[in-house]
C-alpha positions in Angstrom: 99.7 -77.3 74.9 98.3 -80.8 75.4 101.8 -82.3 76.1 102.5 -79.6 78.7 99.2 -80.1 80.5 99.6 -83.9 80.6 103.2 -83.5 81.8 102.0 -81.3 84.6 99.4 -83.8 85.6 101.9 -86.6 85.8 104.2 -84.5 88.0 101.4 -83.6 90.3 100.2 -87.2 90.5 103.7 -88.2 91.6 103.7 -85.6 94.3 100.3 -86.7 95.7 101.1 -90.4 95.7 104.4 -89.8 97.4 102.5 -88.5 100.4 100.1 -91.4 100.7 102.6 -93.6 102.6 101.4 -92.2 105.9 97.7 -92.7 105.2 95.7 -94.8 107.6 92.6 -95.9 105.7 90.3 -95.7 102.7 87.4 -93.6 103.9 84.0 -95.1 103.2 81.6 -92.2 102.3 84.6 -89.9 102.5 83.7 -88.1 99.3 80.0 -87.5 100.0 80.5 -83.7 100.4 81.6 -83.7 96.7 78.7 -85.9 95.5 76.0 -83.2 95.0 77.3 -81.6 91.8 76.3 -78.2 90.5 74.0 -76.7 87.9 70.2 -76.8 88.3 69.6 -78.2 84.9 71.5 -81.4 85.7 70.1 -81.6 89.3 66.5 -81.3 88.0 67.2 -84.3 85.8 68.4 -86.4 88.7 72.1 -85.8 87.8 71.8 -87.8 84.6 74.2 -85.5 82.8 77.4 -87.4 82.0 76.5 -87.5 78.3 74.5 -84.3 77.9 76.4 -81.7 80.0 77.6 -79.0 77.6 77.8 -75.8 79.6 80.0 -74.4 82.4 78.6 -76.9 84.9 80.0 -79.8 82.9 83.2 -79.4 84.8 81.6 -81.6 87.5 79.5 -84.1 85.5 82.0 -84.6 82.7 84.9 -82.2 82.1 85.0 -83.2 78.4 81.5 -81.6 78.1 83.1 -78.2 78.2 83.8 -78.6 74.5 80.1 -78.2 73.9 80.4 -74.5 74.7 80.7 -71.9 71.9 81.2 -68.9 74.1 82.6 -68.1 77.6 80.2 -68.7 80.4 79.8 -67.7 84.1 77.8 -70.0 86.3 76.4 -69.5 89.8 74.2 -71.7 92.0 72.7 -71.5 95.5 71.0 -74.4 97.3 69.2 -74.6 100.6 68.6 -77.9 102.4 66.8 -79.0 105.6 64.8 -75.7 105.9 67.9 -73.6 105.3 70.1 -75.3 107.9 72.7 -76.3 105.3 73.7 -74.1 102.3 75.6 -75.0 99.2 77.0 -72.4 96.8 78.9 -72.7 93.5 80.6 -70.3 91.2 82.4 -71.0 88.0 83.8 -69.6 84.8 84.7 -71.5 81.6 86.5 -70.1 78.5 86.9 -71.7 75.1 90.3 -71.2 73.3 89.8 -71.9 69.6 88.1 -75.1 68.3 90.2 -77.5 70.4 90.6 -76.4 74.0 88.6 -75.1 77.0 89.7 -74.0 80.5 87.5 -73.6 83.5 87.6 -72.8 87.2 84.8 -73.9 89.6 84.5 -73.4 93.3 82.0 -74.9 95.7 81.2 -74.4 99.4 79.0 -76.6 101.5 78.6 -75.5 105.0 76.5 -74.9 108.2 76.9 -71.5 109.8 76.2 -70.0 113.2 76.4 -73.3 115.1 76.2 -72.6 118.9 79.3 -73.6 120.9 78.1 -74.1 124.5 81.2 -75.8 125.9 82.4 -72.7 127.8 78.9 -71.4 128.8 78.0 -73.8 131.6 77.5 -72.3 135.0 78.7 -75.4 136.8 77.5 -75.0 140.4 78.6 -78.5 141.7 81.7 -78.8 139.5 80.8 -82.1 137.9 81.1 -80.8 134.3 77.5 -81.6 133.4 74.4 -79.6 132.9 72.2 -80.6 135.9 68.5 -79.6 136.3 69.3 -76.8 138.7 72.1 -75.3 136.5 71.9 -73.3 133.3 74.0 -71.9 130.4 75.1 -68.3 130.3 74.0 -66.9 126.9 76.8 -64.3 127.0 79.4 -67.1 127.0 77.9 -69.0 124.0 80.0 -68.6 120.9 79.2 -69.6 117.3 81.2 -71.3 114.6 80.9 -72.6 111.1 81.8 -75.8 109.4 82.5 -75.8 105.7 83.9 -77.9 102.8 85.5 -76.1 99.9 86.4 -77.6 96.6 88.1 -75.9 93.7 88.1 -77.6 90.2 90.7 -76.6 87.6 89.5 -78.1 84.3 91.2 -78.6 81.0 89.1 -80.1 78.1 90.2 -80.7 74.5 88.8 -82.1 71.3 90.6 -85.1 69.8 88.5 -85.4 66.6 85.0 -84.4 65.4 83.3 -87.0 67.7 85.5 -87.5 70.8 86.4 -84.9 73.5 88.4 -85.5 76.7 88.8 -83.6 79.9 90.5 -83.6 83.3 90.0 -81.9 86.6 92.5 -81.1 89.3 90.6 -80.8 92.6 91.9 -78.8 95.6 90.0 -79.5 98.8 89.7 -77.8 102.1 87.6 -79.0 105.0 87.2 -77.0 108.2 85.5 -78.4 111.4 85.6 -76.8 114.9 88.6 -78.7 116.1 90.1 -80.2 112.9 90.8 -79.3 109.3 91.9 -81.1 106.2 93.6 -80.4 102.9 93.2 -82.6 99.9 94.0 -83.0 96.2 92.5 -85.3 93.5 91.8 -85.8 89.9 88.8 -86.5 87.6 88.9 -87.6 84.0 86.1 -87.7 81.4 85.3 -88.6 77.8 82.4 -87.6 75.6 81.6 -89.3 72.4 79.1 -88.0 69.8 77.9 -91.2 68.2 75.3 -89.4 66.0 73.9 -85.9 65.9 71.2 -87.1 68.4 73.1 -89.7 70.5 75.9 -88.9 72.9 77.8 -91.3 75.2 79.8 -90.2 78.2 82.1 -91.6 80.9 83.7 -89.9 83.9 86.0 -91.3 86.6 85.9 -89.1 89.7 88.8 -89.3 92.2 90.6 -91.5 89.6 93.8 -91.6 91.6 92.0 -92.0 94.9 91.7 -88.5 96.4 94.0 -87.8 99.4 92.8 -85.8 102.4 95.3 -85.1 105.1 93.7 -84.0 108.5 95.4 -81.8 111.1 94.8 -84.7 113.6 97.4 -86.7 111.7 94.9 -89.0 110.1 94.9 -89.4 106.3 91.9 -90.5 104.2 91.6 -91.7 100.7 88.4 -91.3 98.6 87.8 -94.2 96.3 87.1 -93.7 92.6 83.6 -93.4 91.2 82.8 -94.4 87.6 79.9 -92.6 85.9 78.5 -93.9 82.6 75.8 -92.2 80.7 73.9 -91.8 77.5 71.6 -89.1 76.1 69.4 -88.8 73.1 67.8 -85.6 71.6 64.4 -86.1 69.9 62.9 -83.3 67.8 59.2 -83.1 68.8 56.4 -80.8 69.9 58.1 -77.8 68.5 61.2 -78.3 70.5 63.6 -81.0 71.8 62.9 -83.9 74.1 66.1 -85.3 75.8 66.0 -88.5 77.8 69.2 -89.3 79.7 70.3 -92.4 81.7 73.4 -92.6 83.9 74.9 -95.3 86.2 77.2 -94.5 89.1 79.5 -97.4 90.0 81.3 -97.2 93.4 83.8 -99.6 94.9 83.4 -99.0 98.7 81.3 -102.0 99.5 78.2 -99.9 100.3 75.8 -102.8 99.7 72.5 -101.8 101.2 73.2 -98.1 100.8 72.9 -98.5 97.1 70.2 -99.4 94.6 72.0 -102.5 93.4 75.2 -104.1 94.4 77.4 -106.9 93.2 79.9 -107.8 95.9 81.8 -104.7 96.8 80.5 -102.8 93.8 77.4 -100.6 94.2 75.4 -99.4 91.3 73.1 -96.4 91.4 71.1 -95.4 88.4 70.1 -91.8 87.5 67.4 -90.9 85.0 66.3 -87.6 83.5 64.0 -86.1 81.0 64.0 -82.6 79.5 61.6 -80.8 77.2 63.1 -77.6 75.7 61.0 -75.3 73.6 63.0 -73.4 71.0 65.6 -72.6 73.6 63.1 -70.3 75.3 62.1 -72.4 78.3 62.5 -76.0 79.6 60.7 -78.4 81.8 62.6 -81.2 83.5 62.2 -84.2 85.8 64.5 -86.9 87.1 65.3 -89.7 89.5 68.6 -89.4 91.4 71.2 -91.8 92.6 69.7 -91.5 96.2 66.3 -92.6 94.9 64.9 -89.0 95.1 62.4 -87.5 92.7 63.6 -84.2 91.1 61.8 -81.6 89.1 62.7 -78.3 87.6 62.3 -75.6 85.0 64.3 -73.0 83.2 63.9 -69.9 81.0 66.3 -68.4 78.5 66.7 -64.6 78.3 69.2 -62.9 76.0 72.7 -64.2 77.2 71.1 -65.3 80.4 69.8 -68.7 81.6 67.8 -69.1 84.8 67.1 -72.6 86.2 65.4 -74.1 89.2 65.6 -77.6 90.6 63.5 -79.2 93.4 64.5 -82.4 95.2 62.6 -84.4 97.7 63.5 -87.4 99.9 60.1 -89.0 99.5 56.6 -88.2 98.5 55.8 -86.8 101.9 58.7 -84.3 102.2 57.4 -80.9 103.1 58.3 -78.1 100.6 60.3 -76.1 103.1 62.4 -79.1 104.0 63.2 -80.2 100.5 66.3 -79.1 98.4 65.9 -76.0 96.4 68.5 -75.1 93.8 68.6 -71.9 91.8 71.2 -71.4 89.0 72.2 -68.4 86.9 74.3 -68.8 83.8 75.6 -65.9 81.8 76.8 -66.5 78.2 79.2 -63.9 76.7 77.6 -64.4 73.3 79.7 -61.9 71.3 81.5 -62.5 68.1 85.0 -61.6 69.5 84.5 -64.4 72.1 83.3 -67.1 69.8 85.1 -70.4 69.8 84.8 -70.6 66.1 86.7 -67.3 65.7 
């Protein structure tokens, strides 16, 4: 099974690179619409999850983390930003196949809906094509449209030995603006190493082959790779588990002042998170994201059901209604017949 999957990836990589000859440029910030991630647990911890992600949402943070699941899972998330102006939705399912393999499908949509299109609504009395003080727009001629970015992640993870797991994503991308659209394809790879029972180390390379997006305008864009490195440590204390996590995102787009640190063309953005989980009943979380935002969150565990909330703010003075609010639901099919061990 592993040989077949790797053979398929090699073939698809050859197909994608053969179409790059017509590309015009490497797009700086071209992959920002894929940078949010999903799963309120991870986002409440500032996204510091490369080494600790172990549920269905690991498909984004580190595809190898899907080997931490013992049962099939279904994940959903909804996020509102800027007072509800922008919405972000995620749905995913992951299924373990025996002790060595996991497959997953995840889909995200980020979009702004009901945008007024006033281009055909002007009552142009003098014919100059501009809205002058004595002119107006006809409300009956105002249309609305949506702009949306869709990403589908097809994930394959496998266990190489008792300590090391590997994973890979195939990403299919669709972007839709009013007058232009784009299709894209890319790959992510990840590794997760259990150094000890408490310490885990992780690494993910997103857009490892430089993700291609081909626009209907004839312009092609390439999204540069991002390297994510992380570590997490579980400490038994206070009747539960305290888990600090630290990640570093390394980008190669010469962002310089749009990063926390930079060395030449390489920008370095740290992420930090802390979680306290009490007997797998409830959890409290806090973090610091790669965009230098403070994040907070909490979660409760019901039978076969996890509910999580994450709050993100741009600065200490961000109003609650204008901050980012993320709500996640995770359903675990915790039945003997679905167990990975079986």
